[in-house]
Steps between C-alpha positions, in 0.01 A plus 500: 500500500416850624287419802561200724477652846298353792316840498349434158388149614333645805320775320379259231417200719179311451351646818604852394344454160175366661487799728553730200205319341273584795624854521434553123152350516412733791636795315324415176180440692513836661493340850864541617628750749698666211182597314431876524154628433407769245483839667218637289218377284654669187690239297459251782520207278832619339632595848423152633654329197815706552498408871471128418792521258710682755418240765590209263822669411584551863448125576716404200783719619473379860537142375815566295377600158765702310439847391344634298157361601270626231135392503255613229131523572441178295762319700313574823169388351643173392682453829170552681339229291788273593454588870138390481602165372758457775253597770330167426793323652488714813128439530532124500359336811751217525818368335314290242309806382810711484679232309209480255508875453873505435471203259245694292730803487802292415311325221329805354723800573870389516760376264746212549751518782832659390819625659634845438795718619371809317801509284736429787376780715356265768550152633305229311141472620170360360237690301159404359454799275571486130820707489712733725328810347140378553237761584454591861175313537634180356807518722293582816253215441757235411758586772217506750379157394847365533558643846157394634539151352838446679354627824205259477736220413737579788238551774215287376242759577349804320778755435283791598158619612251781505483726804217395730424857591168606329650852461804373301544330166879442521666173420798370698767226484496214757846377585689334787380285784225591745126538480335603176469876447158655459601875456726677253656714777515550872301815452198308357530233761511764780203684352287181485597394850396855632172481310428152637578625850261792462228280374549276801472791736160605372208400718168424336222752554253351749223734388407586860531882448481760775217491752 
């Protein structure tokens, strides 16, 4: 077997795969920090499509995808459709709703559980896609369902959530002990605390005016 190192297992752990899912959803939704904006109105749609593809490829490389990472425009369109389906799991209000959303995806969108070593290039690990060379969108949706399912099973709570900041649409992964998260990042949490503090500092207008 070509790859049996602890490093591979760490990079491809359930938690790492789940975090990759969240990062890809955010990149495909155009909400993540990686997402550049078109610089001009001319060809803005094409520019934004290219930016999304670049952001998705960056996430894939960051989470250990081997080169070359080649995404066609149709790949990104289909991956975005998969991201919309996965957002339903993150939007679930409780563990029962998250489990129901995952059960729908597992029944309608994934194949039977199988083990693969990618021809001996990796340690054996589970897949829910149809084959090792499945399209990007099928791989993304099925691998995400598998990771989110295991997290829910392990922690008995929703595996992720939607950022509570009205200015943000990002999803995030919930993991580990401690109070439940409400924001995707410290930046969003800080921004909302500052906004709440400023609202609290405002004094109502008494309407007395100047005499």
